[in-house]
N, C-alpha and C positions, 0 to 999 in steps of 0.2 A: 324669983320667977323668970324675969327677963333682965339680962345685963347688957348694957351698951358700953363699949370701950372705944374711945376715940384715940387716935394717934396722928402724928404728922405735923403738929404745930411747931413753932420755933420763931427765931429771929430772922428776918429777911429785909433786904434793902428795898426802898421804893422802886417799883418797876419789876421786881422779882416775882417768883412763883413759888407756891407751896401746894402740896396735895394732902388733904386730910382724909382719913379713913375712919370708919365706925363699924365695928363688928358686933352684931347682935347674937346673943346666945341664950339658951334656956328652953323652957317648954313653950315653943312657938309653933302654932299651926300655920299662921300666915301673917304678913305685915302688909297692909294696904298702902299707907303713906309713911314715908320717911322724910326727914328734913333736917336742915342745919339752921341754927339760930345763933346769935351772938349777943354778947353783952359787954359794952365798954364801961370803963370806970365812971360811976356817977350817972349812968344811963340805964334805961329799961332794956330788958331782953327784946331783941327784934328778929323778925324772920329774915333769913338770908335766901333760902331756896327750899323747895319741896319737890318730891317726885313720887308718883304712884307706882304700884307694881306693874302697871301697864306702860310706864315710861313717860307719862304726862308730867311736864315740869312747870314750875312757877318760880319766878325770881323777883327779889326786891329790885326796884328801879336802880338803886345805888350800885348793884353788882352786875346788871345786865350787860352782856357783851364781854365781861371779864372773867366771870366764874362759870363753871360747868358742873352741874350735879349729875351723878350717875349712880347706879346700884347694880349689884349682882344678886339677883333673887335667890339663886341656888345656894349662895353662901350667906345670905342675909347680911350683906355688907354694903355700906353706903360710902360714897366718895364725894369729895368736893375739890375740883381743880381750880385753884385761884391764881389768876394771871394778872399782870399789870397792877400789882398791889400798891395801895396808897397808905399813907400814915393813918388815915381815918378808918382803915380796915382793922386796925389794932383792937383786939377784943379777945375775950374768952369765947371760943366756939363750942356750941353744944349740939350733940346729935339727939334727935327725937324720933321715936317710932310708935305708931299706933298698931300694937300687936294683938293678935287673937291667940289666946292661951286656953288651956282647959278650964280656967276660971273666968273666962269672959274676955272682953276687949278693954284694954287700958292704954294710956299714954305713958311711955317710959323715956327717961332722960339719961344721957351719959354724964360723966363727971366733969367734962369740959377739957379743952386743950387750948393753951395760950398761943395766940398769934400776935407777934409784935413786928410792925413795919417801921423801920427806922434806919437812918443812915449813921 
């Protein structure tokens, strides 16, 4: 029904930057909230940032001032600009979308993209 495909992960040195993208496709009428979550080894999945279709944003305290979430509503694409990366940002990053489809409203997840911050 709805597919989310993330890209842009990789290996970066501390202090570096990465930009993640998430493209949503399928039978989508609209997407109200999109967000990024991450899961480090041995830890639970946690919220990184969310954004509504009106542009309202919410960030985890750990990434405020370093990460910027944005979206292109026309393309159903979500972005995460990550700056001043730290080793503790290492995790698999997942895209999430609450999408309205012909079958109703559901929450969808991407497959994840690995971000590793290491020297």
